DSSP file (Angstrom, degrees, kcal/mol; ACC not computed):
  #  RESIDUE AA STRUCTURE BP1 BP2  ACC     N-H-->O    O-->H-N    N-H-->O    O-->H-N    TCO  KAPPA ALPHA  PHI   PSI    X-CA   Y-CA   Z-CA
    1    1 A M              0   0    0      0, 0.0     2,-0.4     0, 0.0    13,-0.0   0.000 360.0 360.0 360.0 124.5  111.0   88.3   99.5
    2    2 A E        +     0   0    0      1,-0.1     0, 0.0     2,-0.1     0, 0.0  -0.713 360.0 177.7 -84.8 125.4  109.3   89.8  102.5
    3    3 A S    >   +     0   0    0     -2,-0.4     3,-2.1     2,-0.0     2,-0.2   0.497  39.7 118.5-103.9 -14.9  106.0   91.6  101.9
    4    4 A E  T 3  S+     0   0    0      1,-0.3     3,-0.1     0, 0.0    -2,-0.1  -0.384  84.8   9.3 -75.0 132.9  105.0   92.6  105.3
    5    5 A G  T 3  S+     0   0    0      1,-0.3     2,-0.4    -2,-0.2    -1,-0.3   0.533 101.4 117.3  82.6   7.4  104.8   96.4  105.7
    6    6 A K    <   -     0   0    0     -3,-2.1    -1,-0.3     1,-0.0    -3,-0.0  -0.828  63.8-119.8-108.6 155.6  105.1   97.1  102.1
    7    7 A S     >  -     0   0    0     -2,-0.4     4,-1.9     1,-0.1     5,-0.2  -0.347  27.8-110.8 -81.6 165.6  102.6   98.8   99.9
    8    8 A P  H  > S+     0   0    0      0, 0.0     4,-2.4     0, 0.0     5,-0.2   0.872 120.0  54.4 -61.0 -36.8  101.1   97.0   96.8
    9    9 A A  H  > S+     0   0    0      2,-0.2     4,-1.8     1,-0.2     5,-0.1   0.875 108.1  49.2 -66.0 -36.2  103.0   99.5   94.6
   10   10 A Q  H  > S+     0   0    0      2,-0.2     4,-2.2     1,-0.2    -1,-0.2   0.894 112.0  47.8 -60.3 -47.6  106.2   98.6   96.2
   11   11 A M  H  X S+     0   0    0     -4,-1.9     4,-2.1     2,-0.2    -2,-0.2   0.856 110.6  51.9 -65.4 -41.7  105.6   94.9   95.8
   12   12 A A  H  X>S+     0   0    0     -4,-2.4     5,-2.4     2,-0.2     4,-1.2   0.883 109.1  50.3 -63.8 -39.4  104.6   95.3   92.2
   13   13 A R  H  <5S+     0   0    0     -4,-1.8     3,-0.3     2,-0.2    -2,-0.2   0.932 111.1  48.5 -61.5 -45.8  107.8   97.2   91.5
   14   14 A E  H  <5S+     0   0    0     -4,-2.2    -2,-0.2     1,-0.3    -1,-0.2   0.853 114.1  46.8 -65.0 -33.2  109.9   94.5   93.2
   15   15 A L  H  <5S-     0   0    0     -4,-2.1    -1,-0.3     2,-0.1    -2,-0.2   0.676 111.1-122.7 -79.9 -18.3  108.1   91.8   91.2
   16   16 A G  T  <5S+     0   0    0     -4,-1.2     2,-0.3     1,-0.3    39,-0.2   0.779  71.6 115.2  86.3  20.8  108.5   93.8   87.9
   17   17 A V  S   <S-     0   0    0     -5,-2.4    -1,-0.3    -6,-0.2    -2,-0.1  -0.856  73.0 -93.2-122.8 158.5  104.7   93.9   87.2
   18   18 A A     >  -     0   0    0     -2,-0.3     4,-2.0    32,-0.3     3,-0.5  -0.387  36.4-119.5 -67.5 148.7  102.1   96.6   87.0
   19   19 A E  H  > S+     0   0    0      1,-0.2     4,-2.3     2,-0.2     5,-0.2   0.859 114.2  55.8 -59.8 -34.2  100.2   97.3   90.2
   20   20 A Q  H  > S+     0   0    0      1,-0.2     4,-2.2     2,-0.2    -1,-0.2   0.844 104.4  53.3 -67.4 -30.4   97.0   96.3   88.6
   21   21 A T  H  > S+     0   0    0     -3,-0.5     4,-2.5     2,-0.2    -1,-0.2   0.915 107.5  49.5 -65.9 -47.0   98.4   93.0   87.6
   22   22 A L  H  X S+     0   0    0     -4,-2.0     4,-2.5     1,-0.2    -2,-0.2   0.911 112.5  50.5 -63.2 -43.5   99.4   92.3   91.2
   23   23 A S  H  X S+     0   0    0     -4,-2.3     4,-2.4     2,-0.2    -2,-0.2   0.903 107.0  51.4 -53.4 -45.7   95.9   93.3   92.2
   24   24 A N  H  X S+     0   0    0     -4,-2.2     4,-2.7     1,-0.2    -2,-0.2   0.945 110.6  50.5 -63.5 -47.1   94.3   91.1   89.7
   25   25 A W  H  X S+     0   0    0     -4,-2.5     4,-2.7     1,-0.2    -1,-0.2   0.890 110.8  48.3 -59.8 -41.1   96.5   88.2   91.1
   26   26 A R  H  X S+     0   0    0     -4,-2.5     4,-2.3     2,-0.2    -1,-0.2   0.940 111.4  50.3 -68.5 -42.4   95.5   88.9   94.7
   27   27 A K  H  X S+     0   0    0     -4,-2.4     4,-1.8     2,-0.2    -2,-0.2   0.955 114.1  45.9 -56.7 -55.9   91.7   89.0   93.7
   28   28 A A  H  X>S+     0   0    0     -4,-2.7     5,-3.2     1,-0.2     4,-0.8   0.885 112.5  50.3 -59.0 -41.9   92.1   85.7   91.9
   29   29 A S  H  <5S+     0   0    0     -4,-2.7     3,-0.3     4,-0.2    -1,-0.2   0.880 109.2  48.7 -65.0 -39.6   94.0   84.1   94.7
   30   30 A K  H  <5S+     0   0    0     -4,-2.3    -1,-0.2     1,-0.2    -2,-0.2   0.777 110.7  54.0 -70.2 -24.8   91.5   85.1   97.3
   31   31 A A  H  <5S-     0   0    0     -4,-1.8    -1,-0.2    -5,-0.2    -2,-0.2   0.625 115.3-117.7 -81.7 -13.1   88.7   83.7   95.0
   32   32 A G  T  <5S+     0   0    0     -4,-0.8     6,-0.4    -3,-0.3    -3,-0.2   0.720  86.4 112.0  91.5  17.0   90.5   80.5   94.8
   33   33 A K      < +     0   0    0     -5,-3.2     2,-0.7    -6,-0.2    -4,-0.2   0.219  46.2  96.6-113.6  18.4   91.0   80.8   91.1
   34   34 A L  S    S-     0   0    0     -6,-0.5     3,-0.1    -5,-0.2     6,-0.0  -0.908 106.6 -22.1-109.3 114.9   94.8   81.2   91.0
   35   35 A G  S    S+     0   0    0     -2,-0.7     2,-0.2     5,-0.4    -1,-0.2   0.755 108.4 115.4  62.8  25.8   96.8   78.1   90.4
   36   36 A T  S >  S-     0   0    0      4,-0.2     3,-1.6    -4,-0.1    -1,-0.2  -0.634  87.2 -90.2-115.3 176.5   94.1   75.8   91.5
   37   37 A G  T 3  S+     0   0    0      1,-0.2    -4,-0.1    -2,-0.2    -2,-0.0   0.610 112.2  82.4 -62.3  -8.9   92.0   73.1   89.7
   38   38 A G  T 3  S-     0   0    0     -6,-0.4     2,-0.3     2,-0.0    -1,-0.2   0.692 109.2 -12.8 -70.6 -19.4   89.4   75.9   88.8
   39   39 A G  S <  S-     0   0    0     -3,-1.6    -1,-0.0     0, 0.0    -5,-0.0  -0.924  94.4 -56.6-162.4-175.2   91.5   77.1   85.9
   40   40 A K        -     0   0    0     -2,-0.3    -5,-0.4    -5,-0.1    -4,-0.2  -0.607  59.2-117.9 -74.8 141.2   94.9   76.8   84.2
   41   41 A P        -     0   0    0      0, 0.0     2,-0.5     0, 0.0    -7,-0.1  -0.425  34.8 -97.1 -69.8 153.6   97.7   77.8   86.5
   42   42 A I        -     0   0    0     -2,-0.1    -8,-0.0     1,-0.0     0, 0.0  -0.659  41.5-143.5 -76.0 116.7   99.7   80.8   85.5
   43   43 A T     >  -     0   0    0     -2,-0.5     4,-2.3     1,-0.1     5,-0.2  -0.406  21.7-112.7 -80.6 157.3  102.9   79.7   83.8
   44   44 A P  H  > S+     0   0    0      0, 0.0     4,-2.5     0, 0.0     5,-0.2   0.835 119.2  55.9 -59.9 -30.9  106.3   81.4   84.1
   45   45 A E  H  > S+     0   0    0      2,-0.2     4,-2.4     1,-0.2     5,-0.2   0.882 106.4  48.8 -69.4 -38.8  106.0   82.4   80.5
   46   46 A Q  H  > S+     0   0    0      2,-0.2     4,-3.2     1,-0.2    -1,-0.2   0.934 111.9  50.6 -63.4 -44.9  102.7   84.1   81.1
   47   47 A M  H  X S+     0   0    0     -4,-2.3     4,-2.5     2,-0.2    -2,-0.2   0.948 111.0  47.4 -53.5 -52.5  104.2   85.9   84.1
   48   48 A E  H  X S+     0   0    0     -4,-2.5     4,-2.8     2,-0.2    -1,-0.2   0.886 111.2  51.1 -51.3 -46.7  107.1   87.0   82.1
   49   49 A L  H  X S+     0   0    0     -4,-2.4     4,-2.6     2,-0.2    -2,-0.2   0.929 109.9  50.5 -61.4 -46.7  104.8   88.2   79.3
   50   50 A S  H  X S+     0   0    0     -4,-3.2     4,-1.9     2,-0.2   -32,-0.3   0.917 112.1  46.9 -59.1 -44.1  102.8   90.2   81.9
   51   51 A R  H  X S+     0   0    0     -4,-2.5     4,-2.4     1,-0.2     5,-0.2   0.949 113.2  49.3 -63.9 -47.5  106.0   91.8   83.3
   52   52 A L  H  X S+     0   0    0     -4,-2.8     4,-2.2     1,-0.2    -2,-0.2   0.882 110.1  50.2 -70.5 -36.0  107.2   92.7   79.9
   53   53 A R  H  X S+     0   0    0     -4,-2.6     4,-2.3     2,-0.2    -1,-0.2   0.872 110.5  49.5 -61.2 -37.0  103.9   94.2   78.9
   54   54 A A  H  X S+     0   0    0     -4,-1.9     4,-2.2     2,-0.2    -2,-0.2   0.907 113.4  47.1 -66.7 -43.0  103.8   96.3   82.0
   55   55 A E  H  X S+     0   0    0     -4,-2.4     4,-2.2   -39,-0.2    -2,-0.2   0.849 110.6  52.6 -69.0 -31.8  107.4   97.5   81.3
   56   56 A N  H  X S+     0   0    0     -4,-2.2     4,-2.7    -5,-0.2    -2,-0.2   0.947 109.2  47.7 -66.6 -47.9  106.6   98.2   77.8
   57   57 A A  H  X S+     0   0    0     -4,-2.3     4,-1.9     1,-0.2    -2,-0.2   0.899 113.2  50.8 -54.7 -43.6  103.6  100.4   78.7
   58   58 A R  H  X S+     0   0    0     -4,-2.2     4,-2.0     1,-0.2    -1,-0.2   0.894 110.5  47.5 -63.9 -41.2  105.8  102.2   81.3
   59   59 A L  H  X S+     0   0    0     -4,-2.2     4,-2.6     2,-0.2    -2,-0.2   0.886 110.8  52.1 -70.0 -38.8  108.5  102.8   78.7
   60   60 A K  H  X S+     0   0    0     -4,-2.7     4,-2.5     1,-0.2    -1,-0.2   0.900 108.9  49.8 -61.9 -37.5  106.0  104.1   76.2
   61   61 A M  H  X S+     0   0    0     -4,-1.9     4,-2.4     2,-0.2    -2,-0.2   0.908 110.0  50.9 -68.7 -41.7  104.6  106.5   78.7
   62   62 A E  H  X S+     0   0    0     -4,-2.0     4,-2.5     2,-0.2    -2,-0.2   0.943 110.7  49.0 -61.8 -44.2  108.2  107.8   79.6
   63   63 A V  H  X S+     0   0    0     -4,-2.6     4,-2.6     1,-0.2    -2,-0.2   0.936 110.5  51.8 -58.2 -46.1  108.9  108.4   75.8
   64   64 A E  H  X S+     0   0    0     -4,-2.5     4,-2.4     1,-0.2    -1,-0.2   0.900 110.0  47.9 -58.8 -42.1  105.6  110.2   75.5
   65   65 A I  H  X S+     0   0    0     -4,-2.4     4,-2.7     2,-0.2    -1,-0.2   0.911 113.1  48.0 -61.6 -45.4  106.4  112.5   78.4
   66   66 A L  H  X S+     0   0    0     -4,-2.5     4,-2.8     2,-0.2    -2,-0.2   0.871 109.8  52.9 -65.9 -35.8  110.0  113.2   77.0
   67   67 A E  H  X S+     0   0    0     -4,-2.6     4,-2.2     2,-0.2    -2,-0.2   0.943 111.5  45.9 -62.7 -51.4  108.6  113.9   73.6
   68   68 A K  H  X S+     0   0    0     -4,-2.4     4,-1.9     2,-0.2    -2,-0.2   0.893 113.1  50.6 -54.3 -46.2  106.1  116.4   75.2
   69   69 A A  H  X S+     0   0    0     -4,-2.7     4,-2.9     1,-0.2    -2,-0.2   0.901 109.5  49.5 -61.5 -42.3  108.8  117.9   77.2
   70   70 A T  H  X S+     0   0    0     -4,-2.8     4,-1.7     1,-0.2    -2,-0.2   0.926 111.6  48.6 -66.5 -38.0  111.1  118.4   74.2
   71   71 A A  H  X S+     0   0    0     -4,-2.2     4,-1.6     1,-0.2    -1,-0.2   0.871 111.8  49.9 -69.1 -32.6  108.4  120.0   72.2
   72   72 A Y  H  X S+     0   0    0     -4,-1.9     4,-2.3     1,-0.2    -1,-0.2   0.934 113.6  45.4 -69.9 -44.7  107.6  122.4   75.1
   73   73 A F  H  X S+     0   0    0     -4,-2.9     4,-1.6     1,-0.2    -2,-0.2   0.760 108.3  56.1 -75.0 -21.7  111.2  123.4   75.6
   74   74 A A  H  < S+     0   0    0     -4,-1.7     4,-0.3     2,-0.2    -1,-0.2   0.846 109.8  47.0 -69.8 -40.6  111.8  123.9   71.9
   75   75 A K  H >< S+     0   0    0     -4,-1.6     3,-1.0     1,-0.2    -2,-0.2   0.904 111.1  50.6 -70.8 -39.1  108.9  126.3   71.9
   76   76 A V  H 3< S+     0   0    0     -4,-2.3    -2,-0.2     1,-0.3    -1,-0.2   0.867 105.7  56.8 -67.5 -34.4  110.1  128.2   75.0
   77   77 A S  T 3<        0   0    0     -4,-1.6    -1,-0.3     1,-0.3    -2,-0.2   0.465 360.0 360.0 -76.8  -0.6  113.6  128.6   73.6
   78   78 A R    <         0   0    0     -3,-1.0    -1,-0.3    -4,-0.3    -2,-0.1   0.408 360.0 360.0 -90.6 360.0  112.6  130.4   70.4
């Protein structure tokens, strides 16, 4: 995956993680705390859990927006 010229938001979407998660990983990597002897390395399961949590949060937000839009248009049509 080529990252040159892509924004953090684009990279986060491609990786399937929240932009904040990607930012946290970058900070940890720059501080030397990502996957080194300084702490436990991130497992594939942890990465998948993070991705699923981000997707879950995005889907909840979409449902909330749709519920509000439905309520709004139900009021308008009366």
